[in-house]
C-alpha positions as CSV (number, residue, x, y, z in Angstrom):
1,M,0.0,0.1,0.0
2,G,1.2,3.8,-0.3
3,Q,1.8,6.1,2.0
4,P,-2.0,8.0,3.2
5,A,-2.3,11.1,1.7
6,P,-1.7,14.3,4.0
7,T,-4.4,15.6,5.8
8,A,-5.6,19.1,5.9
9,S,-4.6,19.2,10.0
10,H,-0.9,17.5,8.7
11,S,-0.4,20.3,6.0
12,I,-0.9,23.3,8.5
13,V,1.0,22.0,11.3
14,R,3.8,21.7,8.7
15,L,3.2,25.0,7.6
16,R,4.0,26.5,10.7
17,A,6.8,24.4,11.2
18,F,8.1,26.2,8.2
19,L,7.1,29.7,9.4
20,E,8.8,29.0,13.0
21,L,11.8,28.6,10.8
22,G,11.5,32.1,10.0
23,K,11.8,33.2,13.4
24,L,9.5,35.9,12.4
25,R,9.3,38.2,15.2
26,L,13.0,38.7,15.2
27,S,13.2,38.9,11.0
28,S,10.7,41.6,11.2
29,L,12.6,43.6,13.8
30,A,15.4,43.0,11.2
31,V,13.1,43.8,8.4
32,F,12.0,46.9,10.1
33,A,15.6,48.2,10.6
34,A,16.0,47.9,6.8
35,V,12.8,49.7,5.9
36,A,13.7,52.5,7.9
37,G,17.2,52.7,6.0
38,L,15.6,52.8,3.4
39,C,13.5,56.0,4.0
40,L,16.4,57.1,6.0
41,G,18.5,57.1,3.1
42,A,15.8,58.8,0.7
43,Y,17.4,62.1,-1.0
44,P,15.1,64.9,0.8
45,G,12.1,65.8,-1.3
46,A,12.6,62.2,-3.4
47,P,10.6,59.3,-0.6
48,P,11.5,55.7,-2.0
49,S,9.0,54.0,-4.3
50,A,6.4,51.9,-4.0
51,A,8.6,49.1,-5.9
52,L,11.9,50.1,-3.8
53,I,10.3,50.0,-0.6
54,L,8.5,46.8,-2.0
55,T,11.7,44.8,-3.1
56,T,13.5,45.7,-0.5
57,T,11.0,44.5,2.4
58,I,10.2,41.5,0.6
59,G,14.1,40.6,-0.5
60,A,15.0,41.4,3.4
61,M,12.8,39.2,5.0
62,L,13.6,36.0,2.8
63,M,17.2,36.5,3.5
64,A,16.4,36.8,7.3
65,V,14.5,33.4,7.1
66,A,17.0,32.1,5.7
67,G,19.1,33.1,8.0
68,S,17.2,31.8,11.0
69,A,16.3,28.1,9.2
70,L,20.1,27.4,8.2
71,N,20.9,28.7,12.0
72,M,18.3,26.2,13.2
73,Y,20.0,22.8,10.4
74,L,23.5,23.9,11.5
75,E,22.2,23.8,15.7
76,R,20.0,20.9,15.4
77,D,22.5,18.9,17.5
78,V,22.1,21.2,20.1
79,D,18.7,22.9,19.8
80,P,17.2,19.3,22.0
81,L,19.5,20.1,25.2
82,M,18.0,23.5,26.0
83,E,14.9,24.1,27.4
84,R,13.8,27.3,25.2
85,T,14.9,25.7,22.0
86,R,14.2,22.6,22.4
87,D,10.2,22.6,20.9
88,R,11.5,23.9,17.3
89,P,10.8,22.0,14.0
90,L,14.1,20.1,14.1
91,P,14.2,18.4,17.6
92,T,10.1,17.7,17.2
93,G,10.6,15.6,14.2
94,R,8.0,18.1,12.7
95,L,10.9,18.7,9.7
96,T,13.6,16.7,8.6
97,P,17.5,18.1,8.1
98,T,16.9,18.3,4.5
99,Q,13.8,19.7,4.4
100,V,15.3,22.9,6.4
101,A,18.7,23.1,4.9
102,A,16.6,23.6,1.6
103,F,14.2,26.0,2.6
104,G,17.0,27.8,3.9
105,A,18.9,27.8,0.8
106,I,15.7,28.2,-1.3
107,C,14.6,31.8,0.3
108,A,18.3,33.1,0.6
109,V,18.3,32.5,-3.2
110,L,15.1,34.4,-4.2
111,G,16.3,37.3,-0.9
112,T,19.1,38.1,-3.3
113,T,17.5,37.5,-6.5
114,V,14.7,40.1,-5.2
115,L,17.1,43.0,-4.2
116,L,19.2,42.0,-7.0
117,L,16.4,43.0,-9.7
118,G,14.8,45.4,-7.3
119,T,17.5,47.7,-5.4
120,N,21.3,47.6,-6.2
121,L,24.3,45.8,-6.2
122,L,25.7,46.9,-3.1
123,A,22.5,46.7,-0.7
124,T,22.4,43.2,-2.6
125,A,26.2,42.4,-1.7
126,L,25.5,43.7,2.3
127,C,22.8,41.4,2.5
128,A,24.6,38.8,1.8
129,F,27.3,39.2,3.6
130,V,24.8,39.5,6.7
131,F,23.3,36.1,5.5
132,A,26.8,34.6,4.8
133,S,28.1,36.4,8.1
134,Y,25.3,35.0,10.6
135,V,24.9,31.5,9.1
136,W,29.4,30.6,8.6
137,V,30.5,32.7,11.1
138,Y,28.4,33.5,14.2
139,T,26.7,30.1,14.3
140,P,29.8,28.1,14.8
141,L,31.3,30.8,16.6
142,K,29.0,30.1,19.6
143,R,30.6,26.7,19.8
144,V,34.6,28.1,20.2
145,T,34.9,31.7,21.7
146,E,32.6,34.0,24.0
147,L,33.4,36.9,21.7
148,N,30.6,35.6,19.2
149,T,28.6,37.7,20.6
150,I,30.8,41.1,19.4
151,V,30.5,39.0,16.6
152,G,27.2,38.6,15.6
153,A,26.4,42.4,16.5
154,V,28.3,43.5,13.4
155,P,25.7,41.2,11.0
156,G,23.3,42.7,13.3
157,A,24.0,45.9,12.7
158,L,23.5,45.8,9.0
159,P,20.1,45.6,8.3
160,P,19.6,49.5,8.6
161,V,22.4,50.0,5.9
162,V,21.3,47.4,3.9
163,G,18.3,49.7,3.4
164,Y,20.3,52.8,3.5
165,T,22.3,52.1,0.6
166,A,19.1,50.8,-1.2
167,A,17.9,54.4,-1.8
168,R,21.2,55.6,-2.1
169,G,23.8,53.6,-3.2
170,E,26.8,54.7,-1.5
171,I,27.9,54.3,2.5
172,D,28.2,57.6,3.9
173,T,28.9,59.0,7.6
174,A,24.8,58.7,8.5
175,A,25.3,55.2,7.4
176,V,27.7,54.2,9.8
177,V,26.3,56.1,12.6
178,L,23.0,53.2,11.7
179,F,25.5,51.0,12.0
180,A,27.1,52.5,15.0
181,I,23.8,52.5,17.2
182,L,22.3,49.3,16.4
183,F,26.0,47.6,17.0
184,L,26.1,49.3,20.4
185,W,22.6,48.3,21.0
186,Q,22.7,44.7,21.0
187,I,25.0,44.1,23.4
188,P,22.6,45.1,26.2
189,H,20.2,43.1,24.5
190,F,22.0,39.9,23.8
191,L,23.4,40.4,27.4
192,A,20.6,40.4,29.2
193,I,18.5,37.5,27.2
194,S,22.1,35.0,27.9
195,W,21.9,35.7,31.4
196,R,17.9,34.7,31.8
197,Y,19.1,31.3,29.6
198,R,22.8,30.6,31.3
199,D,22.0,27.4,31.9
200,D,20.6,26.5,28.6
201,Y,23.7,27.8,27.3
202,A,25.8,25.5,29.6
203,R,24.0,22.8,29.0
204,G,24.0,23.4,25.2
205,G,27.7,23.3,25.5
206,L,27.7,27.2,24.1
207,K,30.6,29.5,25.1
208,M,28.7,32.7,26.2
209,L,30.2,34.8,28.8
210,A,27.0,34.9,30.9
211,A,27.8,30.9,31.5
212,R,31.1,31.7,32.9
213,D,31.0,34.9,35.0
214,L,28.2,33.5,37.7
215,D,27.8,36.4,39.8
216,G,27.5,38.5,36.9
217,H,30.5,41.2,37.4
218,I,31.5,41.1,34.0
219,L,28.2,40.7,32.4
220,R,26.9,43.5,34.2
221,R,29.8,46.1,33.7
222,Q,29.8,45.3,30.2
223,M,25.9,46.1,29.4
224,L,26.6,49.4,30.9
225,V,29.2,50.3,29.7
226,Y,27.7,49.2,26.0
227,T,24.3,51.2,27.0
228,V,26.1,54.2,27.9
229,A,27.9,54.5,24.7
230,M,24.6,53.9,22.5
231,I,23.3,56.5,23.9
232,A,25.8,58.8,23.1
233,V,25.8,57.6,19.6
234,S,22.5,57.3,19.5
235,L,22.6,61.3,19.5
236,L,24.4,61.8,16.6
237,P,22.0,61.5,13.7
238,Y,21.0,65.0,14.6
239,R,24.6,66.2,14.4
240,V,25.4,64.4,10.5
241,G,21.8,65.6,9.4
242,V,19.8,62.8,9.1
243,A,17.3,64.2,11.6
244,G,16.2,67.4,13.5
245,G,15.4,68.7,16.8
246,A,12.5,66.5,17.7
247,Y,14.8,63.5,17.2
248,L,17.6,64.8,19.2
249,A,14.7,65.0,22.2
250,S,13.1,62.1,21.7
251,A,16.5,59.9,21.4
252,A,17.7,61.6,24.7
253,L,14.0,60.4,26.2
254,F,14.5,57.1,24.7
255,G,17.9,56.7,25.5
256,A,16.7,57.5,29.6
257,M,14.0,55.4,29.7
258,F,16.3,52.2,29.0
259,A,19.0,53.3,30.9
260,V,16.8,52.6,34.1
261,P,16.8,48.9,34.0
262,V,20.1,48.6,33.0
263,F,21.4,50.9,35.8
264,C,19.3,49.1,38.2
265,A,20.7,45.5,37.1
266,A,24.3,46.5,36.5
267,V,25.2,48.8,39.4
268,L,22.5,48.5,41.8
269,R,22.9,44.3,41.1
270,W,19.3,44.0,40.9
271,E,18.7,40.3,39.0
272,S,14.7,41.4,38.8
273,A,16.0,44.4,36.6
274,M,16.9,42.0,33.8
275,R,13.9,41.2,32.1
276,P,12.5,44.7,32.4
277,T,16.5,45.7,30.7
278,F,15.6,42.8,27.3
279,I,11.9,44.4,27.4
280,A,13.2,48.1,27.2
281,S,15.6,47.2,25.1
282,I,12.9,45.6,22.5
283,V,10.9,48.6,22.8
284,Y,14.2,51.3,22.6
285,L,15.4,50.4,18.9
286,P,11.9,50.5,17.0
287,L,10.9,53.3,18.8
288,L,13.9,55.5,18.1
289,L,13.8,54.8,14.7
290,G,10.4,55.2,13.8
291,V,10.9,58.9,15.5
292,M,13.6,59.1,13.2
293,V,12.2,58.3,10.4
294,L,9.1,60.3,11.3
295,D,11.2,63.2,12.2
296,R,13.1,62.9,8.4
297,V,10.1,63.3,6.7
């Protein structure tokens, strides 16, 4: 007898599994940053066309999904060991490694094609670099060195630069400032996550500062230093002409709001402040980029 035909419920389960591969909430934040960069890169009086916005959004989303899928493929031996990842499609057997690898590769090819046809060569090359460095450099480094967090912050900081270059076709001072803001933002953001899941990372054999720094002294100090640097750099868009006074005031306010839980976690050493720090980081970045764009237009 042949294999039974897949039922509607089975197809829905399979579809949900493929959607999980893309880590859509995280991918959406990267795409939002890319579109914000696109708006900021447009010349005054010449907003990006609907076609450029659409191709940048679709291409960036496909590349983000591809990176997430291949990350899960490469870490399929680690994910079952960690509580936060054991319910992913590969550990649960909802998808096979071949399916995941093929899905990631197809999304990467499609994303590159969309960006190449709809934007320009520089933006496409940058997005391809983000994908390749995330999958083939950052992901393996997590097993080797704690510096993976710093290395991973490089591709994580490039989405707004991808969007910026899609609009402007070059990397200038403003693009570097956008990169610096996101690079610095990622460190306290990820340190707060890693502290919460430090036991998980230890079980998975991943080299994270939180798994070694048991009292959190080094981690908290780094969180504070990078947050202070991020707040200072976040004021530079006003200085380089990307945004105006409304943004400057908002950036100072958002920075102060972000600094409160970081201060409680890093200086006062309140354990309960780690989760608010993570939440504040999630709220901070979209607000900052959103106000920057609104002030620009």
